[in-house]
N, C-alpha and C positions, 0 to 999 in steps of 0.2 A: 523507556517503555516498552513492554513486549506486545507484540499483535502477533495473533495467529490467523494465518490465511489458509484455505483449503485450495490445494493445488489442482489444476485441470490436467487433461491428458496432453502428453507431449508427443509429437509426431516422430521425433528422432531424438537421439541422445544429445545431439548438438543443438536441437532446438531447447532442450532442457538447459544445457550448458549456458546458452545465451541469456536465459532468465537469470540464472544465478550470477552470471558476469554483470548483467545490467544492474542487479540489486547491490552487488559489491561496490559499483561505481558511485553509489550515493554515500557521500562522506559521513552522514549521520548514523550509518549502519555500524552498530557494535558487534553483532554476531547473527548467525542464522543456524537454526537447528531443525531437522526433519523430524516430524512426529506422524508415523502411518502416512497418509496421503496429505498431510498438511505441513506448513512451514511456520515455525515461530521465528518472528524477527524482532530483534531488540535494537532499538534506536535511542541514541543520545538526544533527548529533546533540545538540549542547548544548540545542537548543531543542525536541527531540523528546519531549515530554511523554506522560503516560499518556493524557490527553485527546485529544492530537493524533494518538497512535496509534490510538486507538478511532475518530476520525473517518476516518483514512486507510483502515482496514479496513472500516468502514461503507460508505464511498464505493465502494470496489473490489467489495465484495460486491453492493452495489446494481446495479452495472453487469457483474456476472458475470465479473469480471476475475480471473483465477488469482492465488491469493495466496501460492503458493510462493515467487516471489521475495522476499517480505517476510520469509522465515525468517531470512534473514541478520541481522535486527535482533535477534533473541533471542541472538545470540552476544555481544552487549554486556551487561555485567553489569548496567547501569541498565534494560535492557529484557528481561532474562531471564524475567520474569513472563509474558511473551507466549507461552512454550511450555508454560505450565500447561494441562493436558488438560481443564479445566473450561471453557475458552473454546469458544464456537460455532465459531471459525474453525480449531481445532486440526486437524482431519483435512484441511481444505482447504489449510492452510498447510504442515503437517508430513507428511501422509499417514499411514500406518500405522507409521512408524518408531518405535521406543522412544526415549524421552528420559530 
């Protein structure tokens, strides 16, 4: 599944490198491709576990990257738990919409 995220400003080249290193540590990551100021990330949904979703959300939150593009993950029955309102990311990912 390909997801495109809009990147934020990085403070140093090492800061940017840390983001990419952290993303590469997610075992479900198949590939990444830069597109202008965005990044297209391709995940193997079969390998996208609960832990890897937590890692992904944590990384993007740390870098203040908009979580809304990740909302498509919750459309998969395996990942439907993502849309539970108890999670800290709910408003950032889904806004105020009713689920």
